[in-house]
SEKE-198745 format. One line per field, with one value per residue: x, y, z of N, C-alpha, C in turn. Coordinates in nm, 2 decimals, always signed. Atoms other than C-alpha are relative to their C-alpha. Layout:
<nodes>
n.east: [X;...]
n.north: [Y;...]
n.up: [Z;...]
ca.east: [X;...]
ca.north: [Y;...]
ca.up: [Z;...]
c.east: [X;...]
c.north: [Y;...]
c.up: [Z;...]
</nodes>
This chain:
<nodes>
n.east: [+0.08;-0.08;-0.06;+0.04;+0.11;-0.02;+0.09;+0.13;+0.04;-0.08;+0.06;-0.09;-0.10;+0.07;+0.01;-0.13;-0.04;+0.10;-0.02;-0.02;+0.11;+0.11;+0.03;+0.07;+0.14;+0.03;+0.13;+0.07;+0.10;-0.01;+0.12;-0.03;+0.12;-0.03;+0.10;+0.06;-0.08;-0.12;+0.03;+0.03;-0.11;-0.01;-0.13;+0.01;+0.09;-0.07;-0.11;+0.07;+0.04;-0.13;-0.05;+0.08;-0.03;-0.13;+0.01;+0.05;-0.10;-0.12;+0.04;+0.07;+0.14;+0.07;+0.15;+0.02;+0.13;+0.00;+0.10;+0.06;+0.08;+0.01;+0.07;+0.15;+0.05;+0.02;+0.12;+0.12;+0.02;+0.06;+0.14;+0.07;+0.03;-0.08;-0.08;-0.03;-0.09;+0.02;-0.10;-0.10;+0.05;+0.11;+0.14;+0.03;+0.14;+0.02;-0.04;-0.14;-0.07;+0.01;-0.10;-0.13;-0.03;-0.02;-0.13;-0.10;-0.01;+0.01;-0.10;-0.13;-0.05;-0.04;-0.12;-0.12;-0.02;-0.05;-0.13;-0.09;+0.00;-0.08;-0.14;-0.04;+0.06;+0.13;+0.08;+0.14;+0.07;+0.10;+0.04;+0.02;+0.13;-0.02;-0.02;+0.01;-0.13;+0.00;+0.13;-0.02;+0.11;+0.02;-0.09;+0.05;-0.11;+0.05;-0.07;+0.05;+0.08;-0.06;+0.10;+0.05;-0.11;+0.03;-0.03;+0.11;-0.04;+0.03;+0.04;-0.08;+0.07;-0.05;-0.15;-0.02;-0.14;-0.01;+0.02;-0.05;-0.07;-0.01;-0.11;+0.01;-0.01;-0.13;-0.09;+0.02;-0.05;-0.15;-0.05;+0.02;-0.10;+0.06;-0.01;+0.14;+0.01;+0.12;+0.07;+0.04;+0.14;+0.03;+0.13;+0.03;+0.01;+0.13;+0.09;-0.06;-0.04;-0.14;-0.07;-0.12;-0.09;-0.13;-0.10;-0.11;+0.05;+0.02;-0.13;-0.05;+0.07;-0.05;-0.14;+0.00;+0.06;-0.09;-0.13;-0.10;-0.13;+0.00;+0.11;-0.05;+0.11;-0.05;+0.08;-0.06;-0.10;-0.11;+0.01;+0.03;-0.10;-0.02;+0.04;-0.08;+0.04;-0.09;+0.06;-0.03;-0.02;+0.06;+0.07;+0.07;+0.14;+0.00;-0.05;+0.11;+0.11;-0.05;+0.00;+0.14;+0.04;-0.06;+0.03;-0.09;+0.08;+0.12;+0.08;+0.03;-0.10;+0.05;+0.06;-0.10;-0.08;+0.09;+0.01;-0.13;+0.01;+0.11;-0.05;-0.11;+0.06;+0.07;-0.10;-0.08;-0.14;-0.03;+0.08;-0.07;+0.07;-0.09;+0.05;+0.02;-0.03;-0.14;-0.03;-0.03;+0.00;+0.02;-0.13;-0.10;+0.02;-0.02;-0.11;-0.12;-0.02;+0.04;+0.14;+0.06;+0.10;-0.01;+0.03;+0.06;-0.01;+0.04]
n.north: [-0.12;-0.12;-0.02;-0.13;+0.01;-0.08;-0.12;+0.05;-0.06;+0.06;+0.13;+0.09;+0.05;+0.09;+0.13;+0.07;+0.05;+0.10;+0.14;+0.11;+0.02;+0.03;+0.15;+0.04;-0.02;+0.05;+0.06;-0.02;-0.09;-0.11;-0.08;-0.14;-0.08;-0.14;-0.07;-0.12;-0.12;+0.01;-0.03;-0.14;-0.07;+0.05;+0.07;+0.13;+0.09;+0.04;+0.09;+0.13;+0.08;+0.05;+0.11;+0.12;+0.05;+0.06;+0.13;+0.11;+0.01;+0.07;+0.13;+0.00;-0.02;-0.09;-0.01;-0.13;-0.03;-0.14;-0.06;-0.12;-0.07;-0.15;-0.03;+0.02;-0.12;-0.12;+0.01;-0.01;-0.14;-0.07;+0.04;-0.05;+0.12;-0.01;+0.12;+0.02;+0.11;+0.05;+0.10;-0.01;+0.05;-0.08;+0.05;+0.00;+0.03;+0.05;-0.10;-0.01;+0.11;-0.01;-0.09;+0.07;+0.09;-0.08;-0.06;+0.10;+0.09;-0.08;-0.11;+0.02;+0.13;-0.02;-0.09;+0.08;+0.08;-0.08;-0.04;+0.11;+0.03;-0.11;+0.03;+0.12;+0.12;+0.04;+0.01;+0.02;-0.04;+0.09;-0.02;+0.13;+0.06;+0.06;+0.14;+0.05;+0.00;-0.02;+0.00;-0.06;+0.00;-0.14;-0.04;-0.09;-0.03;-0.04;-0.12;-0.05;-0.12;-0.10;-0.06;+0.10;+0.08;+0.14;+0.06;+0.02;+0.05;-0.10;+0.05;-0.07;+0.01;+0.09;+0.02;+0.14;+0.05;+0.13;+0.13;+0.10;-0.05;+0.09;-0.05;+0.05;-0.11;-0.05;+0.09;-0.01;-0.12;+0.00;+0.09;-0.06;-0.10;-0.13;-0.04;-0.03;-0.11;+0.04;-0.09;+0.08;+0.02;+0.15;+0.05;+0.06;+0.15;+0.05;-0.07;-0.07;-0.13;-0.03;-0.05;-0.08;+0.07;-0.07;+0.05;+0.08;+0.13;+0.07;+0.04;+0.11;+0.12;+0.04;+0.05;+0.13;+0.10;+0.04;+0.04;-0.10;-0.01;-0.12;-0.10;-0.14;-0.09;-0.13;-0.10;-0.13;-0.01;+0.08;+0.14;+0.00;-0.07;+0.03;-0.12;-0.11;-0.04;+0.06;+0.11;+0.14;+0.06;+0.14;+0.04;+0.12;-0.01;-0.01;-0.13;-0.09;+0.01;-0.06;-0.15;-0.04;+0.01;-0.10;-0.13;-0.05;+0.00;-0.06;-0.07;+0.06;+0.11;+0.12;+0.09;+0.04;+0.10;+0.12;+0.07;+0.07;+0.12;+0.09;+0.05;+0.10;+0.12;+0.07;+0.06;-0.10;+0.01;-0.12;-0.12;-0.12;-0.13;-0.09;-0.13;+0.01;-0.12;+0.00;+0.04;+0.14;+0.07;+0.14;+0.06;-0.01;+0.10;+0.14;+0.03;-0.06;+0.06;-0.08;-0.01;-0.14;-0.01;+0.10;+0.14;+0.08;+0.15;+0.09]
n.up: [+0.00;-0.01;+0.12;+0.07;+0.09;+0.12;+0.02;+0.04;+0.13;+0.10;+0.02;+0.07;-0.10;-0.09;+0.07;+0.01;-0.13;-0.05;+0.06;-0.09;-0.09;+0.07;+0.00;-0.12;+0.03;+0.13;+0.02;-0.13;+0.00;-0.09;-0.01;-0.03;-0.04;+0.04;-0.08;+0.05;-0.03;+0.08;+0.13;+0.03;+0.07;+0.14;+0.02;-0.07;+0.08;+0.12;-0.05;-0.04;+0.12;+0.06;-0.08;+0.02;+0.14;+0.00;-0.07;+0.09;+0.11;-0.05;-0.04;-0.12;+0.03;-0.10;-0.02;-0.07;-0.06;-0.03;-0.09;+0.06;-0.10;+0.03;+0.13;-0.04;-0.08;+0.08;+0.08;-0.09;-0.03;+0.12;+0.02;-0.12;-0.08;-0.12;-0.02;-0.14;-0.03;-0.14;-0.02;+0.10;+0.13;+0.05;-0.01;+0.14;+0.02;+0.14;+0.09;+0.00;+0.06;+0.14;+0.03;-0.03;+0.11;+0.12;-0.01;-0.01;+0.11;+0.13;+0.03;-0.05;+0.06;+0.14;+0.00;-0.03;+0.11;+0.11;-0.04;+0.02;+0.14;+0.06;-0.03;+0.06;-0.06;+0.05;-0.12;+0.02;-0.12;-0.05;-0.14;-0.07;+0.05;+0.13;-0.01;-0.13;-0.06;-0.15;-0.06;-0.13;-0.10;-0.06;-0.12;-0.10;-0.10;-0.13;-0.05;-0.13;+0.01;-0.10;-0.09;-0.11;-0.05;+0.03;+0.13;+0.09;+0.13;+0.11;+0.13;+0.10;+0.13;+0.10;-0.02;-0.02;-0.01;+0.08;-0.06;+0.10;+0.12;+0.11;+0.08;+0.14;+0.09;-0.01;+0.06;+0.15;+0.05;-0.01;+0.10;+0.13;+0.01;-0.04;-0.14;-0.06;-0.09;-0.07;-0.09;-0.12;-0.02;+0.00;-0.02;-0.13;+0.00;-0.01;+0.09;+0.11;-0.03;+0.01;-0.13;+0.00;-0.08;-0.03;+0.10;-0.07;-0.03;+0.13;+0.06;-0.09;+0.04;+0.13;-0.01;-0.06;+0.09;+0.11;-0.06;+0.06;-0.06;-0.07;+0.01;-0.02;-0.03;+0.03;-0.07;+0.01;-0.11;+0.04;-0.06;-0.15;-0.07;-0.14;-0.09;+0.03;+0.14;+0.10;+0.07;-0.03;+0.13;+0.00;-0.11;+0.01;-0.04;-0.14;-0.04;+0.04;-0.10;-0.12;+0.02;+0.00;-0.14;-0.09;+0.05;+0.10;+0.12;-0.05;+0.10;+0.13;+0.03;-0.06;+0.10;+0.10;-0.05;-0.02;+0.13;+0.02;-0.07;+0.06;+0.12;-0.03;-0.06;+0.11;+0.10;+0.07;-0.05;-0.07;+0.03;-0.02;+0.00;+0.05;+0.05;+0.14;+0.07;+0.03;+0.14;+0.03;-0.13;+0.02;+0.04;-0.10;-0.10;+0.04;+0.08;-0.05;-0.13;-0.11;-0.02;-0.01;-0.11;-0.12;+0.04;-0.11;+0.03;-0.11]
ca.east: [+0.00;+0.30;+0.41;+0.40;+0.09;+0.12;-0.02;-0.39;-0.42;-0.17;-0.39;-0.12;+0.13;-0.13;-0.18;+0.19;+0.25;-0.06;+0.06;+0.19;-0.14;-0.38;-0.34;-0.49;-0.82;-0.81;-1.17;-1.28;-1.60;-1.58;-1.89;-1.87;-2.13;-2.13;-2.29;-2.51;-2.28;-1.99;-2.17;-2.19;-1.85;-1.82;-1.45;-1.51;-1.79;-1.56;-1.27;-1.52;-1.65;-1.29;-1.20;-1.49;-1.43;-1.06;-1.14;-1.34;-1.07;-0.80;-1.01;-1.19;-1.57;-1.72;-2.08;-2.19;-2.47;-2.56;-2.74;-2.90;-3.03;-2.93;-3.08;-3.41;-3.43;-3.38;-3.66;-3.90;-3.83;-3.90;-4.22;-4.32;-4.33;-4.22;-3.95;-3.90;-3.62;-3.67;-3.40;-3.17;-3.40;-3.63;-4.00;-4.13;-4.51;-4.67;-4.62;-4.26;-4.17;-4.28;-4.04;-3.76;-3.79;-3.81;-3.49;-3.29;-3.38;-3.43;-3.23;-2.94;-2.90;-2.89;-2.65;-2.40;-2.45;-2.39;-2.08;-1.92;-2.01;-1.85;-1.52;-1.52;-1.71;-2.02;-2.26;-2.62;-2.87;-3.08;-3.27;-3.33;-3.67;-3.52;-3.54;-3.64;-3.29;-3.37;-3.68;-3.72;-3.92;-4.07;-3.85;-3.96;-3.74;-3.78;-3.69;-3.72;-3.99;-3.82;-4.15;-4.24;-3.90;-4.07;-3.98;-4.21;-4.21;-4.18;-4.36;-4.12;-4.37;-4.23;-3.88;-3.74;-3.43;-3.30;-3.43;-3.34;-3.09;-3.11;-2.78;-2.90;-2.93;-2.60;-2.42;-2.56;-2.47;-2.11;-2.06;-2.19;-1.90;-2.13;-2.10;-2.42;-2.52;-2.79;-3.04;-3.14;-3.51;-3.67;-3.99;-4.16;-4.14;-4.51;-4.66;-4.60;-4.52;-4.19;-3.95;-3.69;-3.38;-3.08;-2.80;-2.53;-2.75;-2.84;-2.48;-2.38;-2.65;-2.54;-2.17;-2.25;-2.47;-2.20;-1.92;-1.73;-1.36;-1.41;-1.70;-1.59;-1.82;-1.75;-1.87;-1.75;-1.51;-1.17;-1.27;-1.30;-1.12;-0.97;-1.03;-0.75;-0.92;-0.65;-0.74;-0.76;-0.62;-0.75;-0.99;-1.11;-1.48;-1.40;-1.21;-1.49;-1.75;-1.53;-1.49;-1.87;-1.92;-1.67;-1.80;-1.50;-1.72;-2.03;-2.31;-2.35;-2.04;-2.21;-2.44;-2.16;-1.94;-2.23;-2.27;-1.90;-1.95;-2.27;-2.09;-1.78;-1.99;-2.16;-1.84;-1.70;-1.32;-1.29;-1.49;-1.34;-1.49;-1.32;-1.36;-1.52;-1.42;-1.05;-0.91;-0.92;-1.00;-1.12;-0.79;-0.58;-0.75;-0.74;-0.43;-0.17;+0.00;-0.11;-0.48;-0.72;-0.95;-1.03;-1.03;-1.26;-1.18;-1.27]
ca.north: [+0.00;+0.23;+0.19;+0.50;+0.56;+0.69;+1.03;+0.96;+1.19;+0.97;+0.68;+0.53;+0.52;+0.36;+0.08;+0.02;-0.01;-0.22;-0.51;-0.71;-0.67;-0.75;-1.13;-1.14;-1.02;-1.20;-1.30;-1.20;-1.02;-0.68;-0.50;-0.12;+0.07;+0.42;+0.65;+0.94;+1.18;+1.06;+1.15;+1.52;+1.61;+1.59;+1.50;+1.23;+1.08;+1.07;+0.91;+0.65;+0.56;+0.53;+0.31;+0.07;+0.05;-0.03;-0.30;-0.49;-0.43;-0.59;-0.90;-0.80;-0.82;-0.51;-0.49;-0.13;-0.07;+0.29;+0.51;+0.85;+0.99;+1.36;+1.34;+1.19;+1.46;+1.73;+1.59;+1.55;+1.91;+2.03;+1.84;+1.98;+1.63;+1.64;+1.38;+1.24;+1.03;+0.80;+0.57;+0.68;+0.56;+0.76;+0.71;+0.61;+0.63;+0.52;+0.86;+0.87;+0.52;+0.60;+0.90;+0.69;+0.43;+0.69;+0.86;+0.55;+0.31;+0.59;+0.91;+0.82;+0.46;+0.57;+0.85;+0.61;+0.37;+0.64;+0.76;+0.42;+0.36;+0.70;+0.57;+0.26;+0.02;-0.17;-0.11;-0.21;-0.07;-0.29;-0.28;-0.54;-0.60;-0.72;-1.10;-1.13;-1.04;-0.91;-0.99;-0.78;-0.79;-0.48;-0.30;-0.16;+0.00;+0.06;+0.40;+0.58;+0.84;+1.16;+1.28;+0.96;+0.79;+0.47;+0.24;+0.25;+0.08;+0.31;+0.22;+0.32;+0.25;+0.10;+0.04;-0.31;-0.51;-0.80;-1.14;-1.33;-1.26;-1.45;-1.41;-1.55;-1.22;-1.09;-1.40;-1.37;-1.01;-1.06;-1.36;-1.15;-0.91;-0.63;-0.43;-0.44;-0.12;-0.19;+0.04;-0.06;-0.11;-0.46;-0.65;-0.77;-1.13;-1.14;-0.93;-0.71;-0.39;-0.21;-0.15;+0.12;-0.05;+0.12;+0.11;+0.00;-0.29;-0.38;-0.38;-0.60;-0.85;-0.85;-0.89;-1.18;-1.36;-1.34;-1.42;-1.10;-1.08;-0.72;-0.48;-0.12;+0.13;+0.47;+0.76;+1.11;+1.03;+0.87;+0.56;+0.47;+0.71;+0.65;+0.89;+1.11;+1.14;+0.93;+0.68;+0.31;+0.12;-0.23;-0.38;-0.73;-0.80;-0.84;-0.51;-0.33;-0.45;-0.34;+0.02;+0.04;-0.07;+0.18;+0.47;+0.52;+0.43;+0.65;+0.82;+0.75;+0.53;+0.27;+0.13;+0.14;-0.07;-0.30;-0.36;-0.44;-0.70;-0.84;-0.88;-1.05;-1.29;-1.39;-1.48;-1.15;-1.16;-0.80;-0.47;-0.13;+0.21;+0.48;+0.84;+0.82;+1.18;+1.09;+1.07;+0.70;+0.58;+0.24;+0.17;+0.29;+0.07;-0.25;-0.21;-0.03;-0.15;+0.14;+0.12;+0.41;+0.34;+0.11;-0.26;-0.48;-0.86;-1.16]
ca.up: [+0.00;+0.02;-0.34;-0.57;-0.78;-1.14;-1.24;-1.26;-1.57;-1.76;-1.88;-2.11;-1.82;-1.59;-1.85;-1.90;-1.53;-1.49;-1.71;-1.42;-1.23;-1.51;-1.49;-1.14;-1.29;-1.62;-1.72;-1.36;-1.30;-1.13;-1.01;-1.00;-0.80;-0.95;-0.69;-0.76;-0.58;-0.79;-1.11;-1.08;-1.24;-1.62;-1.62;-1.36;-1.57;-1.87;-1.67;-1.53;-1.88;-2.01;-1.72;-1.77;-2.15;-2.08;-1.83;-2.09;-2.35;-2.13;-2.05;-1.73;-1.71;-1.55;-1.43;-1.35;-1.10;-1.06;-0.81;-0.87;-0.55;-0.62;-0.97;-0.83;-0.57;-0.83;-1.05;-0.76;-0.66;-1.02;-1.02;-0.68;-0.52;-0.16;-0.08;+0.27;+0.42;+0.72;+0.86;+0.58;+0.30;+0.07;+0.15;-0.19;-0.25;-0.58;-0.75;-0.64;-0.75;-1.10;-1.10;-0.95;-1.22;-1.49;-1.37;-1.28;-1.55;-1.81;-1.82;-1.59;-1.72;-2.08;-2.01;-1.86;-2.14;-2.40;-2.21;-2.21;-2.57;-2.66;-2.51;-2.72;-2.50;-2.58;-2.29;-2.26;-2.02;-1.79;-1.46;-1.20;-1.36;-1.69;-1.72;-1.36;-1.25;-0.90;-0.70;-0.38;-0.06;+0.10;+0.35;+0.68;+0.94;+1.31;+1.45;+1.78;+1.78;+1.92;+2.06;+2.26;+2.29;+2.17;+1.89;+1.59;+1.25;+0.95;+0.63;+0.35;+0.07;-0.24;-0.11;-0.13;-0.06;-0.28;-0.19;-0.51;-0.79;-1.12;-1.30;-1.63;-1.81;-1.67;-1.78;-2.13;-2.16;-2.04;-2.26;-2.56;-2.50;-2.37;-2.05;-1.84;-1.68;-1.42;-1.25;-0.90;-0.94;-0.89;-0.91;-0.60;-0.49;-0.44;-0.72;-1.02;-0.84;-0.87;-0.57;-0.54;-0.40;-0.23;-0.49;-0.24;-0.13;-0.49;-0.60;-0.30;-0.40;-0.76;-0.67;-0.44;-0.70;-0.97;-0.72;-0.83;-0.76;-0.66;-0.58;-0.62;-0.45;-0.60;-0.39;-0.31;-0.02;-0.03;+0.18;+0.55;+0.77;+1.12;+1.42;+1.30;+0.95;+0.78;+0.52;+0.63;+0.34;+0.44;+0.68;+0.76;+0.82;+1.19;+1.21;+1.02;+1.27;+1.55;+1.41;+1.36;+1.72;+1.87;+1.66;+1.43;+1.14;+1.17;+0.98;+0.61;+0.61;+0.82;+0.55;+0.30;+0.52;+0.61;+0.23;+0.21;+0.48;+0.32;-0.01;+0.13;+0.33;+0.00;-0.18;-0.31;-0.27;-0.17;-0.16;-0.20;-0.10;-0.30;-0.44;-0.78;-0.86;-0.85;-1.21;-1.33;-0.98;-1.11;-1.30;-1.02;-0.77;-0.97;-1.17;-0.96;-0.64;-0.43;-0.48;-0.43;-0.13;+0.16;+0.08;+0.30;+0.29;+0.49]
c.east: [+0.08;+0.07;-0.05;-0.11;+0.03;-0.09;-0.13;-0.05;+0.07;-0.05;+0.10;+0.10;-0.06;+0.00;+0.13;+0.04;-0.10;+0.02;+0.02;-0.12;-0.13;-0.04;-0.09;-0.16;-0.04;-0.13;-0.08;-0.11;+0.02;-0.13;+0.04;-0.13;+0.04;-0.11;-0.04;+0.09;+0.13;-0.02;+0.00;+0.11;+0.02;+0.13;+0.00;-0.08;+0.08;+0.11;-0.07;-0.03;+0.12;+0.05;-0.08;+0.02;+0.14;+0.00;-0.05;+0.10;+0.11;-0.05;-0.07;-0.15;-0.07;-0.15;-0.02;-0.14;+0.01;-0.11;-0.06;-0.08;-0.01;-0.09;-0.15;-0.05;-0.02;-0.12;-0.12;-0.02;-0.06;-0.14;-0.09;-0.05;+0.09;+0.06;+0.04;+0.09;-0.03;+0.10;+0.10;-0.05;-0.11;-0.13;-0.05;-0.15;-0.02;+0.04;+0.15;+0.07;+0.00;+0.11;+0.14;+0.04;+0.03;+0.15;+0.11;+0.01;-0.01;+0.12;+0.14;+0.06;+0.05;+0.11;+0.13;+0.03;+0.06;+0.15;+0.10;+0.02;+0.09;+0.15;+0.04;-0.05;-0.13;-0.09;-0.15;-0.07;-0.11;-0.05;-0.02;-0.12;+0.02;+0.04;-0.01;+0.13;+0.00;-0.14;+0.03;-0.12;-0.01;+0.08;-0.08;+0.11;-0.06;+0.09;-0.05;-0.07;+0.05;-0.10;-0.04;+0.12;-0.03;+0.03;-0.13;+0.05;-0.04;-0.03;+0.07;-0.07;+0.06;+0.15;+0.02;+0.15;+0.01;-0.03;+0.05;+0.07;+0.02;+0.11;+0.00;+0.03;+0.14;+0.10;+0.00;+0.06;+0.15;+0.06;-0.01;+0.09;-0.06;+0.03;-0.13;+0.01;-0.14;-0.06;-0.06;-0.15;-0.03;-0.15;-0.02;-0.01;-0.14;-0.10;+0.07;+0.05;+0.15;+0.05;+0.12;+0.10;+0.13;+0.11;+0.11;-0.05;-0.02;+0.13;+0.07;-0.07;+0.05;+0.14;+0.00;-0.05;+0.10;+0.14;+0.12;+0.13;+0.01;-0.14;+0.07;-0.12;+0.05;-0.09;+0.08;+0.10;+0.11;+0.00;-0.04;+0.12;+0.01;-0.04;+0.08;-0.03;+0.11;-0.07;+0.04;+0.01;-0.07;-0.06;-0.05;-0.14;+0.00;+0.04;-0.11;-0.11;+0.04;+0.00;-0.14;-0.04;+0.06;-0.02;+0.10;-0.06;-0.14;-0.08;-0.02;+0.10;-0.04;-0.06;+0.09;+0.09;-0.08;-0.02;+0.12;+0.00;-0.09;+0.06;+0.11;-0.05;-0.07;+0.09;+0.08;+0.14;+0.04;-0.09;+0.08;-0.09;+0.11;-0.06;-0.01;+0.03;+0.15;+0.03;+0.04;+0.01;-0.01;+0.13;+0.10;-0.02;+0.03;+0.13;+0.13;+0.02;-0.05;-0.15;-0.05;-0.10;+0.02;-0.05;-0.06;+0.00;-0.04;+0.11]
c.north: [+0.13;+0.03;+0.13;-0.03;+0.09;+0.12;-0.05;+0.06;-0.07;-0.14;-0.10;-0.05;-0.10;-0.14;-0.07;-0.06;-0.10;-0.14;-0.11;-0.04;-0.05;-0.15;-0.04;+0.01;-0.05;-0.08;+0.01;+0.10;+0.11;+0.09;+0.14;+0.07;+0.15;+0.09;+0.13;+0.12;+0.00;+0.04;+0.14;+0.08;-0.06;-0.07;-0.13;-0.10;-0.05;-0.10;-0.14;-0.08;-0.05;-0.12;-0.13;-0.06;-0.07;-0.13;-0.11;-0.03;-0.09;-0.14;-0.02;+0.02;+0.09;+0.00;+0.13;+0.00;+0.14;+0.05;+0.12;+0.08;+0.15;+0.03;-0.03;+0.11;+0.12;-0.01;+0.01;+0.15;+0.08;-0.03;+0.04;-0.12;+0.00;-0.14;-0.01;-0.12;-0.05;-0.12;-0.01;-0.04;+0.10;-0.07;+0.01;-0.05;-0.04;+0.11;+0.01;-0.12;+0.01;+0.10;-0.06;-0.09;+0.08;+0.06;-0.11;-0.09;+0.07;+0.09;-0.03;-0.13;+0.02;+0.10;-0.07;-0.09;+0.08;+0.05;-0.11;-0.03;+0.10;-0.02;-0.13;-0.13;-0.04;-0.03;-0.02;+0.03;-0.10;+0.06;-0.13;-0.07;-0.09;-0.15;-0.06;+0.00;+0.01;+0.00;+0.05;-0.01;+0.14;+0.02;+0.08;+0.02;+0.05;+0.12;+0.04;+0.13;+0.11;+0.06;-0.09;-0.08;-0.15;-0.04;+0.00;-0.04;+0.10;-0.07;+0.09;+0.00;-0.10;-0.01;-0.15;-0.03;-0.14;-0.12;-0.11;+0.07;-0.12;+0.05;-0.03;+0.11;+0.06;-0.09;+0.01;+0.12;+0.00;-0.09;+0.05;+0.12;+0.14;+0.03;+0.03;+0.12;-0.01;+0.10;-0.08;+0.01;-0.15;-0.02;-0.06;-0.15;-0.05;+0.08;+0.08;+0.14;+0.02;+0.05;+0.08;-0.07;+0.09;-0.05;-0.07;-0.14;-0.08;-0.04;-0.11;-0.13;-0.05;-0.06;-0.14;-0.11;-0.04;-0.04;+0.09;-0.01;+0.13;+0.07;+0.13;+0.09;+0.15;+0.10;+0.13;+0.02;-0.10;-0.15;+0.01;+0.07;-0.04;+0.13;+0.12;+0.05;-0.05;-0.12;-0.14;-0.07;-0.14;-0.04;-0.15;+0.02;+0.02;+0.14;+0.11;+0.00;+0.07;+0.16;+0.06;+0.01;+0.12;+0.15;+0.07;+0.01;+0.05;+0.06;-0.08;-0.11;-0.13;-0.09;-0.04;-0.12;-0.13;-0.07;-0.07;-0.14;-0.10;-0.07;-0.10;-0.13;-0.08;-0.04;+0.10;+0.00;+0.12;+0.12;+0.12;+0.12;+0.10;+0.13;-0.01;+0.13;+0.01;-0.05;-0.15;-0.08;-0.15;-0.07;+0.00;-0.10;-0.14;-0.03;+0.07;-0.06;+0.08;+0.00;+0.14;+0.02;-0.09;-0.13;-0.08;-0.15;-0.08;+0.00]
c.up: [+0.00;-0.13;-0.07;-0.10;-0.12;+0.00;-0.05;-0.13;-0.11;-0.02;-0.06;+0.10;+0.10;-0.06;-0.01;+0.13;+0.05;-0.06;+0.10;+0.09;-0.08;+0.01;+0.12;-0.02;-0.13;+0.00;+0.13;-0.02;+0.11;+0.00;+0.05;+0.03;-0.02;+0.07;-0.06;+0.03;-0.07;-0.15;-0.04;-0.08;-0.14;-0.03;+0.07;-0.07;-0.12;+0.04;+0.04;-0.13;-0.07;+0.08;-0.03;-0.14;+0.00;+0.07;-0.09;-0.11;+0.05;+0.06;+0.14;-0.03;+0.10;-0.01;+0.07;+0.06;+0.05;+0.09;-0.08;+0.09;-0.02;-0.12;+0.03;+0.08;-0.08;-0.08;+0.09;+0.04;-0.12;-0.02;+0.12;+0.09;+0.12;+0.03;+0.15;+0.02;+0.14;+0.01;-0.12;-0.14;-0.05;+0.01;-0.15;-0.02;-0.15;-0.10;-0.01;-0.07;-0.15;-0.05;+0.02;-0.11;-0.13;+0.00;+0.00;-0.12;-0.14;-0.02;+0.05;-0.06;-0.14;-0.02;+0.03;-0.11;-0.12;+0.03;-0.02;-0.15;-0.08;+0.02;-0.06;+0.06;-0.07;+0.12;-0.04;+0.13;+0.05;+0.14;+0.06;-0.04;-0.12;+0.02;+0.14;+0.08;+0.15;+0.04;+0.15;+0.09;+0.05;+0.12;+0.10;+0.10;+0.13;+0.05;+0.14;-0.03;+0.10;+0.09;+0.12;+0.06;-0.02;-0.14;-0.08;-0.14;-0.10;-0.13;-0.11;-0.14;-0.09;+0.00;+0.03;+0.02;-0.07;+0.08;-0.09;-0.11;-0.10;-0.09;-0.15;-0.10;+0.01;-0.07;-0.15;-0.05;+0.00;-0.10;-0.15;-0.02;+0.02;+0.14;+0.06;+0.09;+0.06;+0.09;+0.11;+0.03;-0.02;+0.00;+0.14;+0.00;+0.00;-0.08;-0.11;+0.03;+0.00;+0.14;-0.04;+0.10;+0.02;-0.09;+0.06;+0.02;-0.13;-0.06;+0.08;-0.04;-0.14;+0.00;+0.06;-0.09;-0.11;+0.05;-0.05;+0.08;+0.08;-0.02;+0.03;+0.03;-0.01;+0.06;-0.01;+0.12;-0.03;+0.05;+0.14;+0.07;+0.15;+0.08;-0.03;-0.15;-0.10;-0.06;+0.05;-0.13;-0.01;+0.13;-0.02;+0.04;+0.15;+0.05;-0.04;+0.10;+0.12;-0.01;-0.01;+0.15;+0.09;-0.05;-0.10;-0.13;+0.04;-0.12;-0.12;-0.04;+0.05;-0.10;-0.11;+0.04;+0.02;-0.14;-0.03;+0.07;-0.06;-0.12;+0.02;+0.05;-0.11;-0.11;-0.08;+0.07;+0.08;-0.05;+0.03;+0.00;-0.05;-0.06;-0.15;-0.08;-0.02;-0.14;-0.01;+0.13;-0.02;-0.04;+0.11;+0.11;-0.04;-0.06;+0.04;+0.14;+0.12;+0.03;+0.02;+0.11;+0.11;-0.05;+0.12;-0.05;+0.12;+0.11]
</nodes>
């Protein structure tokens, strides 16, 4: 972790120095969760698209799962639809779930597909509903009512979490030399309704189902920080749980690390939280000795 990292703006140099590291990922599947907060910068979006196209070119099989929380929020504001969060998740009523699906499986998904294709890749847009890829069960959360101090169950509406993943479509797309770009919406296990699924949770379920060698979670922070705000380069599942328990890992980082643990326990070799706005973050993490974020392993 102390080795030098090449200039992230120099793609050619990254690839030359990456040659010794490519073999470890040859023909492996790597799931990349592209967070909504990491999408806001045009340069970062171009670097991301280049990285994904290059991975496929060098014999690695990327699967992109994307979020879009800020974009959904912006559209709901423009439409005058009030959006509420409880227990860290967006409350999604029937009107809101239609907007969520339109933004995630529509405009955002196709924008990412177009960006990857513009960089020489062959991407295809999907959602968890396509081919019955992901079936989800309804989510509820228990919170403490600040007025009463009592626990109460929160109905989040059309919010789900993955219960089953059928990898048939993903396997077919990968074998056909395409790059799947998947929006985190799913069908219900008990009916035809659509569920909005947290993108981190969705990516963890996909990565576990395909037994990915890596799950990369691109966000807008460099990774997990210690109490002195220094980057922690590597954590075991046991160490990650301990840092959550003692408060070192807190706030919005908790669900991300819990997703890391979830994915590792389902067969993913390692999960990395890293800054998606860093130039060529994906290539640097996978194909240089220094890496670019926090790696969580068994």
